[in-house]
VEXMAR-538826 format. One record per atom (N, C-alpha, C, CB): residue in three letters; atom name; x, y, z. Coordinates in Angstrom, 2 decimals. Glycine has a CB too. Layout:
N
<dose r="ala" a="CA" X="X" Y="Y" Z="Z"/>
...
***
This chain:
66
<dose r="met" a="N" X="0.73" Y="-0.61" Z="0.05"/>
<dose r="met" a="CA" X="0.22" Y="-0.17" Z="0.01"/>
<dose r="met" a="C" X="0.97" Y="0.90" Z="-0.39"/>
<dose r="met" a="CB" X="-0.40" Y="-0.37" Z="0.72"/>
<dose r="pro" a="N" X="1.02" Y="2.51" Z="-0.56"/>
<dose r="pro" a="CA" X="0.88" Y="3.28" Z="-0.61"/>
<dose r="pro" a="C" X="1.24" Y="4.40" Z="0.43"/>
<dose r="pro" a="CB" X="0.10" Y="3.04" Z="-0.94"/>
<dose r="ala" a="N" X="2.33" Y="4.51" Z="1.11"/>
<dose r="ala" a="CA" X="2.23" Y="5.80" Z="1.81"/>
<dose r="ala" a="C" X="1.12" Y="6.61" Z="2.09"/>
<dose r="ala" a="CB" X="2.90" Y="6.54" Z="1.28"/>
<dose r="tyr" a="N" X="0.68" Y="7.19" Z="3.40"/>
<dose r="tyr" a="CA" X="-0.63" Y="8.10" Z="3.30"/>
<dose r="tyr" a="C" X="0.02" Y="8.48" Z="4.32"/>
<dose r="tyr" a="CB" X="-2.29" Y="7.67" Z="3.32"/>
<dose r="gly" a="N" X="0.61" Y="9.24" Z="4.80"/>
<dose r="gly" a="CA" X="0.28" Y="10.58" Z="5.74"/>
<dose r="gly" a="C" X="-0.93" Y="11.09" Z="5.91"/>
<dose r="gly" a="CB" X="0.88" Y="11.69" Z="5.33"/>
<dose r="leu" a="N" X="-0.74" Y="11.04" Z="7.69"/>
<dose r="leu" a="CA" X="-2.64" Y="10.94" Z="8.14"/>
<dose r="leu" a="C" X="-2.62" Y="11.94" Z="9.38"/>
<dose r="leu" a="CB" X="-3.39" Y="8.96" Z="8.85"/>
<dose r="pro" a="N" X="-2.48" Y="13.59" Z="9.35"/>
<dose r="pro" a="CA" X="-2.84" Y="14.37" Z="10.69"/>
<dose r="pro" a="C" X="-3.96" Y="13.66" Z="11.91"/>
<dose r="pro" a="CB" X="-3.56" Y="15.82" Z="10.13"/>
<dose r="ala" a="N" X="-3.75" Y="13.56" Z="13.02"/>
<dose r="ala" a="CA" X="-4.15" Y="12.92" Z="14.30"/>
<dose r="ala" a="C" X="-5.85" Y="13.96" Z="14.25"/>
<dose r="ala" a="CB" X="-2.69" Y="13.27" Z="15.94"/>
<dose r="gly" a="N" X="-6.40" Y="13.05" Z="14.46"/>
<dose r="gly" a="CA" X="-8.31" Y="13.61" Z="14.38"/>
<dose r="gly" a="C" X="-9.03" Y="13.12" Z="12.59"/>
<dose r="gly" a="CB" X="-8.40" Y="16.16" Z="14.51"/>
<dose r="ser" a="N" X="-7.68" Y="13.03" Z="12.04"/>
<dose r="ser" a="CA" X="-7.98" Y="13.46" Z="10.29"/>
<dose r="ser" a="C" X="-9.03" Y="11.99" Z="9.87"/>
<dose r="ser" a="CB" X="-5.97" Y="13.51" Z="9.00"/>
<dose r="thr" a="N" X="-10.04" Y="12.07" Z="9.10"/>
<dose r="thr" a="CA" X="-10.48" Y="10.61" Z="8.86"/>
<dose r="thr" a="C" X="-9.90" Y="10.34" Z="7.15"/>
<dose r="thr" a="CB" X="-12.47" Y="10.44" Z="9.09"/>
<dose r="val" a="N" X="-9.72" Y="9.25" Z="6.84"/>
<dose r="val" a="CA" X="-9.40" Y="8.90" Z="5.37"/>
<dose r="val" a="C" X="-10.90" Y="7.76" Z="5.40"/>
<dose r="val" a="CB" X="-7.44" Y="8.03" Z="5.05"/>
<dose r="ile" a="N" X="-10.97" Y="7.44" Z="3.66"/>
<dose r="ile" a="CA" X="-11.21" Y="6.97" Z="3.34"/>
<dose r="ile" a="C" X="-10.53" Y="5.86" Z="2.32"/>
<dose r="ile" a="CB" X="-11.79" Y="7.58" Z="3.37"/>
<dose r="val" a="N" X="-10.49" Y="4.21" Z="2.81"/>
<dose r="val" a="CA" X="-9.48" Y="3.32" Z="1.89"/>
<dose r="val" a="C" X="-9.97" Y="2.48" Z="0.44"/>
<dose r="val" a="CB" X="-8.94" Y="2.15" Z="2.90"/>
<dose r="his" a="N" X="-9.60" Y="2.89" Z="-0.46"/>
<dose r="his" a="CA" X="-10.78" Y="2.11" Z="-1.33"/>
<dose r="his" a="C" X="-9.32" Y="0.81" Z="-1.89"/>
<dose r="his" a="CB" X="-11.83" Y="3.50" Z="-3.10"/>
<dose r="ser" a="N" X="-9.54" Y="-0.31" Z="-2.46"/>
<dose r="ser" a="CA" X="-8.62" Y="-1.63" Z="-2.84"/>
<dose r="ser" a="C" X="-8.44" Y="-1.31" Z="-4.24"/>
<dose r="ser" a="CB" X="-9.35" Y="-3.27" Z="-2.61"/>
<dose r="gly" a="N" X="-9.01" Y="0.05" Z="-4.57"/>
<dose r="gly" a="CA" X="-8.85" Y="-0.48" Z="-6.54"/>
<dose r="gly" a="C" X="-7.98" Y="0.91" Z="-6.26"/>
<dose r="gly" a="CB" X="-10.74" Y="-0.53" Z="-8.19"/>
<dose r="ser" a="N" X="-7.74" Y="1.11" Z="-8.10"/>
<dose r="ser" a="CA" X="-7.08" Y="2.58" Z="-8.22"/>
<dose r="ser" a="C" X="-7.72" Y="3.76" Z="-8.27"/>
<dose r="ser" a="CB" X="-6.41" Y="2.71" Z="-9.26"/>
<dose r="gly" a="N" X="-6.88" Y="4.26" Z="-7.78"/>
<dose r="gly" a="CA" X="-7.70" Y="6.11" Z="-7.98"/>
<dose r="gly" a="C" X="-6.51" Y="6.83" Z="-7.71"/>
<dose r="gly" a="CB" X="-9.18" Y="6.78" Z="-6.60"/>
<dose r="thr" a="N" X="-6.61" Y="8.42" Z="-7.23"/>
<dose r="thr" a="CA" X="-5.82" Y="9.43" Z="-7.28"/>
<dose r="thr" a="C" X="-5.84" Y="9.64" Z="-5.84"/>
<dose r="thr" a="CB" X="-6.22" Y="10.55" Z="-8.18"/>
<dose r="asn" a="N" X="-4.25" Y="9.08" Z="-4.28"/>
<dose r="asn" a="CA" X="-4.77" Y="9.72" Z="-3.26"/>
<dose r="asn" a="C" X="-4.42" Y="10.99" Z="-2.74"/>
<dose r="asn" a="CB" X="-4.69" Y="9.02" Z="-2.43"/>
<dose r="gly" a="N" X="-5.73" Y="11.28" Z="-1.76"/>
<dose r="gly" a="CA" X="-5.48" Y="12.90" Z="-1.58"/>
<dose r="gly" a="C" X="-6.97" Y="13.22" Z="-1.23"/>
<dose r="gly" a="CB" X="-4.84" Y="13.86" Z="-3.12"/>
<dose r="asn" a="N" X="-7.61" Y="14.66" Z="-0.38"/>
<dose r="asn" a="CA" X="-8.34" Y="14.69" Z="0.13"/>
<dose r="asn" a="C" X="-9.20" Y="13.49" Z="0.66"/>
<dose r="asn" a="CB" X="-8.66" Y="15.39" Z="-0.40"/>
<dose r="gly" a="N" X="-8.48" Y="12.80" Z="2.30"/>
<dose r="gly" a="CA" X="-9.27" Y="12.21" Z="2.76"/>
<dose r="gly" a="C" X="-9.79" Y="10.42" Z="1.74"/>
<dose r="gly" a="CB" X="-10.27" Y="13.46" Z="2.91"/>
<dose r="his" a="N" X="-9.22" Y="10.29" Z="0.64"/>
<dose r="his" a="CA" X="-9.49" Y="8.96" Z="-0.34"/>
<dose r="his" a="C" X="-8.01" Y="8.69" Z="-0.71"/>
<dose r="his" a="CB" X="-10.58" Y="9.25" Z="-1.89"/>
<dose r="leu" a="N" X="-7.77" Y="7.22" Z="0.31"/>
<dose r="leu" a="CA" X="-6.67" Y="6.35" Z="-0.20"/>
<dose r="leu" a="C" X="-6.47" Y="5.22" Z="-0.85"/>
<dose r="leu" a="CB" X="-6.13" Y="6.12" Z="0.49"/>
<dose r="tyr" a="N" X="-6.21" Y="5.31" Z="-1.98"/>
<dose r="tyr" a="CA" X="-5.90" Y="4.36" Z="-3.18"/>
<dose r="tyr" a="C" X="-5.28" Y="3.19" Z="-2.82"/>
<dose r="tyr" a="CB" X="-5.05" Y="4.94" Z="-4.18"/>
<dose r="ala" a="N" X="-5.07" Y="2.13" Z="-2.53"/>
<dose r="ala" a="CA" X="-4.56" Y="0.43" Z="-1.98"/>
<dose r="ala" a="C" X="-3.36" Y="0.09" Z="-3.57"/>
<dose r="ala" a="CB" X="-6.60" Y="-1.20" Z="-1.90"/>
<dose r="arg" a="N" X="-4.34" Y="0.65" Z="-4.43"/>
<dose r="arg" a="CA" X="-4.15" Y="-0.44" Z="-5.32"/>
<dose r="arg" a="C" X="-4.18" Y="-2.24" Z="-6.19"/>
<dose r="arg" a="CB" X="-3.65" Y="-0.19" Z="-5.13"/>
<dose r="trp" a="N" X="-4.69" Y="-2.42" Z="-5.24"/>
<dose r="trp" a="CA" X="-4.54" Y="-3.64" Z="-5.68"/>
<dose r="trp" a="C" X="-4.98" Y="-4.35" Z="-6.23"/>
<dose r="trp" a="CB" X="-4.43" Y="-4.11" Z="-5.26"/>
<dose r="asn" a="N" X="-6.07" Y="-4.26" Z="-6.76"/>
<dose r="asn" a="CA" X="-6.89" Y="-4.78" Z="-7.78"/>
<dose r="asn" a="C" X="-6.90" Y="-5.76" Z="-7.98"/>
<dose r="asn" a="CB" X="-6.83" Y="-4.45" Z="-8.72"/>
<dose r="thr" a="N" X="-7.76" Y="-6.76" Z="-6.73"/>
<dose r="thr" a="CA" X="-8.28" Y="-7.73" Z="-6.98"/>
<dose r="thr" a="C" X="-8.85" Y="-7.41" Z="-4.74"/>
<dose r="thr" a="CB" X="-7.05" Y="-9.21" Z="-7.92"/>
<dose r="ala" a="N" X="-9.49" Y="-9.01" Z="-4.83"/>
<dose r="ala" a="CA" X="-10.89" Y="-8.66" Z="-3.87"/>
<dose r="ala" a="C" X="-9.58" Y="-9.33" Z="-3.26"/>
<dose r="ala" a="CB" X="-12.89" Y="-9.34" Z="-3.92"/>
<dose r="val" a="N" X="-9.29" Y="-8.42" Z="-1.57"/>
<dose r="val" a="CA" X="-8.15" Y="-8.17" Z="-0.38"/>
<dose r="val" a="C" X="-8.74" Y="-9.11" Z="1.14"/>
<dose r="val" a="CB" X="-8.05" Y="-6.11" Z="0.00"/>
<dose r="trp" a="N" X="-10.32" Y="-8.35" Z="0.91"/>
<dose r="trp" a="CA" X="-11.01" Y="-7.82" Z="1.80"/>
<dose r="trp" a="C" X="-11.83" Y="-9.20" Z="2.17"/>
<dose r="trp" a="CB" X="-11.79" Y="-6.48" Z="1.31"/>
<dose r="asn" a="N" X="-12.25" Y="-10.02" Z="3.03"/>
<dose r="asn" a="CA" X="-12.64" Y="-11.68" Z="3.42"/>
<dose r="asn" a="C" X="-14.38" Y="-11.42" Z="3.73"/>
<dose r="asn" a="CB" X="-11.57" Y="-12.45" Z="5.22"/>
<dose r="asn" a="N" X="-14.80" Y="-11.91" Z="3.61"/>
<dose r="asn" a="CA" X="-16.25" Y="-11.92" Z="3.23"/>
<dose r="asn" a="C" X="-16.90" Y="-12.47" Z="4.75"/>
<dose r="asn" a="CB" X="-16.59" Y="-13.06" Z="1.74"/>
<dose r="asp" a="N" X="-16.30" Y="-12.63" Z="5.80"/>
<dose r="asp" a="CA" X="-16.53" Y="-12.64" Z="7.01"/>
<dose r="asp" a="C" X="-16.15" Y="-11.78" Z="7.68"/>
<dose r="asp" a="CB" X="-16.25" Y="-13.47" Z="7.46"/>
<dose r="gly" a="N" X="-15.36" Y="-10.48" Z="7.63"/>
<dose r="gly" a="CA" X="-14.94" Y="-10.31" Z="8.20"/>
<dose r="gly" a="C" X="-13.13" Y="-9.85" Z="8.19"/>
<dose r="gly" a="CB" X="-15.53" Y="-11.07" Z="8.61"/>
<dose r="asp" a="N" X="-12.96" Y="-8.50" Z="8.43"/>
<dose r="asp" a="CA" X="-11.20" Y="-8.54" Z="8.46"/>
<dose r="asp" a="C" X="-10.98" Y="-6.87" Z="9.20"/>
<dose r="asp" a="CB" X="-10.27" Y="-8.71" Z="6.37"/>
<dose r="thr" a="N" X="-9.68" Y="-6.78" Z="9.14"/>
<dose r="thr" a="CA" X="-9.26" Y="-6.00" Z="9.94"/>
<dose r="thr" a="C" X="-7.97" Y="-4.86" Z="9.57"/>
<dose r="thr" a="CB" X="-9.03" Y="-6.86" Z="10.90"/>
<dose r="ala" a="N" X="-8.28" Y="-3.83" Z="9.25"/>
<dose r="ala" a="CA" X="-7.21" Y="-2.10" Z="8.97"/>
<dose r="ala" a="C" X="-6.57" Y="-1.74" Z="9.89"/>
<dose r="ala" a="CB" X="-7.94" Y="-0.63" Z="8.73"/>
<dose r="arg" a="N" X="-4.82" Y="-2.04" Z="9.63"/>
<dose r="arg" a="CA" X="-4.43" Y="-1.17" Z="10.90"/>
<dose r="arg" a="C" X="-3.96" Y="0.01" Z="10.61"/>
<dose r="arg" a="CB" X="-3.46" Y="-1.72" Z="11.76"/>
<dose r="ile" a="N" X="-3.83" Y="1.15" Z="11.30"/>
<dose r="ile" a="CA" X="-2.66" Y="2.23" Z="10.51"/>
<dose r="ile" a="C" X="-1.63" Y="2.25" Z="11.86"/>
<dose r="ile" a="CB" X="-3.40" Y="4.23" Z="9.98"/>
<dose r="thr" a="N" X="0.05" Y="1.96" Z="11.19"/>
<dose r="thr" a="CA" X="1.01" Y="1.61" Z="11.68"/>
<dose r="thr" a="C" X="2.23" Y="2.98" Z="11.88"/>
<dose r="thr" a="CB" X="1.32" Y="0.44" Z="10.82"/>
<dose r="ala" a="N" X="2.69" Y="3.13" Z="13.26"/>
<dose r="ala" a="CA" X="3.29" Y="4.10" Z="12.40"/>
<dose r="ala" a="C" X="4.71" Y="3.54" Z="11.10"/>
<dose r="ala" a="CB" X="3.88" Y="5.21" Z="13.60"/>
<dose r="ala" a="N" X="5.68" Y="4.56" Z="10.80"/>
<dose r="ala" a="CA" X="6.60" Y="4.21" Z="10.02"/>
<dose r="ala" a="C" X="7.67" Y="3.05" Z="10.42"/>
<dose r="ala" a="CB" X="7.16" Y="5.34" Z="9.76"/>
<dose r="asn" a="N" X="7.92" Y="3.14" Z="12.49"/>
<dose r="asn" a="CA" X="8.48" Y="2.28" Z="13.23"/>
<dose r="asn" a="C" X="7.96" Y="0.55" Z="12.87"/>
<dose r="asn" a="CB" X="8.15" Y="2.83" Z="14.68"/>
<dose r="gly" a="N" X="6.35" Y="0.82" Z="12.28"/>
<dose r="gly" a="CA" X="5.87" Y="-0.65" Z="12.81"/>
<dose r="gly" a="C" X="3.90" Y="-0.63" Z="13.98"/>
<dose r="gly" a="CB" X="7.68" Y="-1.21" Z="14.16"/>
<dose r="thr" a="N" X="4.53" Y="0.17" Z="14.86"/>
<dose r="thr" a="CA" X="3.55" Y="0.67" Z="16.21"/>
<dose r="thr" a="C" X="1.91" Y="0.06" Z="15.12"/>
<dose r="thr" a="CB" X="3.71" Y="3.19" Z="16.76"/>
<dose r="val" a="N" X="0.95" Y="0.10" Z="15.88"/>
<dose r="val" a="CA" X="-0.34" Y="0.61" Z="15.60"/>
<dose r="val" a="C" X="-0.76" Y="1.43" Z="16.52"/>
<dose r="val" a="CB" X="-1.25" Y="-0.31" Z="15.44"/>
<dose r="ile" a="N" X="-1.18" Y="2.50" Z="15.56"/>
<dose r="ile" a="CA" X="-2.23" Y="3.65" Z="16.23"/>
<dose r="ile" a="C" X="-3.08" Y="3.43" Z="15.99"/>
<dose r="ile" a="CB" X="-2.29" Y="4.90" Z="16.03"/>
<dose r="asp" a="N" X="-4.12" Y="2.62" Z="15.25"/>
<dose r="asp" a="CA" X="-5.46" Y="2.36" Z="15.49"/>
<dose r="asp" a="C" X="-5.58" Y="0.80" Z="14.10"/>
<dose r="asp" a="CB" X="-6.58" Y="4.15" Z="15.17"/>
<dose r="lys" a="N" X="-7.27" Y="1.06" Z="14.77"/>
<dose r="lys" a="CA" X="-7.25" Y="0.08" Z="13.65"/>
<dose r="lys" a="C" X="-9.11" Y="-0.06" Z="13.45"/>
<dose r="lys" a="CB" X="-6.26" Y="-1.63" Z="14.20"/>
<dose r="cys" a="N" X="-9.85" Y="-0.86" Z="12.42"/>
<dose r="cys" a="CA" X="-11.04" Y="-0.77" Z="12.25"/>
<dose r="cys" a="C" X="-10.58" Y="-2.07" Z="11.82"/>
<dose r="cys" a="CB" X="-11.81" Y="0.32" Z="11.51"/>
<dose r="thr" a="N" X="-12.10" Y="-2.82" Z="12.03"/>
<dose r="thr" a="CA" X="-12.58" Y="-4.33" Z="12.78"/>
<dose r="thr" a="C" X="-13.86" Y="-4.31" Z="11.58"/>
<dose r="thr" a="CB" X="-13.21" Y="-4.31" Z="14.99"/>
<dose r="trp" a="N" X="-14.13" Y="-4.72" Z="10.79"/>
<dose r="trp" a="CA" X="-15.53" Y="-4.88" Z="9.80"/>
<dose r="trp" a="C" X="-15.71" Y="-6.71" Z="9.97"/>
<dose r="trp" a="CB" X="-15.15" Y="-4.23" Z="7.68"/>
<dose r="ala" a="N" X="-17.15" Y="-6.86" Z="10.69"/>
<dose r="ala" a="CA" X="-17.69" Y="-8.41" Z="10.74"/>
<dose r="ala" a="C" X="-17.99" Y="-8.88" Z="9.45"/>
<dose r="ala" a="CB" X="-19.02" Y="-8.62" Z="11.59"/>
<dose r="gly" a="N" X="-17.78" Y="-8.56" Z="8.72"/>
<dose r="gly" a="CA" X="-19.15" Y="-9.05" Z="7.86"/>
<dose r="gly" a="C" X="-20.39" Y="-8.79" Z="7.48"/>
<dose r="gly" a="CB" X="-19.50" Y="-9.80" Z="8.14"/>
<dose r="gly" a="N" X="-20.66" Y="-8.89" Z="5.63"/>
<dose r="gly" a="CA" X="-21.64" Y="-8.49" Z="5.47"/>
<dose r="gly" a="C" X="-22.25" Y="-6.79" Z="5.21"/>
<dose r="gly" a="CB" X="-21.97" Y="-9.10" Z="6.36"/>
<dose r="gly" a="N" X="-22.51" Y="-6.52" Z="4.48"/>
<dose r="gly" a="CA" X="-22.86" Y="-5.06" Z="3.84"/>
<dose r="gly" a="C" X="-21.36" Y="-5.00" Z="3.12"/>
<dose r="gly" a="CB" X="-23.27" Y="-3.57" Z="5.15"/>
<dose r="val" a="N" X="-20.80" Y="-3.98" Z="2.95"/>
<dose r="val" a="CA" X="-20.18" Y="-3.22" Z="1.48"/>
<dose r="val" a="C" X="-18.93" Y="-2.00" Z="2.50"/>
<dose r="val" a="CB" X="-22.01" Y="-2.01" Z="0.22"/>
<dose r="ser" a="N" X="-19.36" Y="-1.71" Z="3.28"/>
<dose r="ser" a="CA" X="-18.25" Y="-0.43" Z="3.98"/>
<dose r="ser" a="C" X="-18.33" Y="-1.26" Z="6.39"/>
<dose r="ser" a="CB" X="-19.72" Y="2.34" Z="3.55"/>
<dose r="ala" a="N" X="-17.42" Y="-0.39" Z="6.87"/>
<dose r="ala" a="CA" X="-17.14" Y="-0.15" Z="7.27"/>
<dose r="ala" a="C" X="-16.89" Y="1.41" Z="7.99"/>
<dose r="ala" a="CB" X="-16.86" Y="-0.81" Z="6.89"/>
<dose r="thr" a="N" X="-17.56" Y="1.75" Z="9.21"/>
<dose r="thr" a="CA" X="-17.09" Y="2.96" Z="10.03"/>
<dose r="thr" a="C" X="-16.70" Y="3.06" Z="10.95"/>
<dose r="thr" a="CB" X="-17.64" Y="3.65" Z="10.25"/>
<dose r="cys" a="N" X="-15.30" Y="3.38" Z="10.97"/>
<dose r="cys" a="CA" X="-14.65" Y="3.35" Z="12.41"/>
<dose r="cys" a="C" X="-14.15" Y="4.89" Z="13.23"/>
<dose r="cys" a="CB" X="-13.25" Y="2.37" Z="12.20"/>
***
């Protein structure tokens, strides 16, 4: 996934496909299915690998808001 600076208190929408990063949108450019149908977890990590925050989706629906 491309690096993306996220200031404290900000919101970002992660898209698995292609697009232009910016204005609260991050495009991972995976261009393939990566999220499990029964749930998954996305993590925000610092450059040193420390987990800063995470969002878990339990499955069902097409998006999660955390």
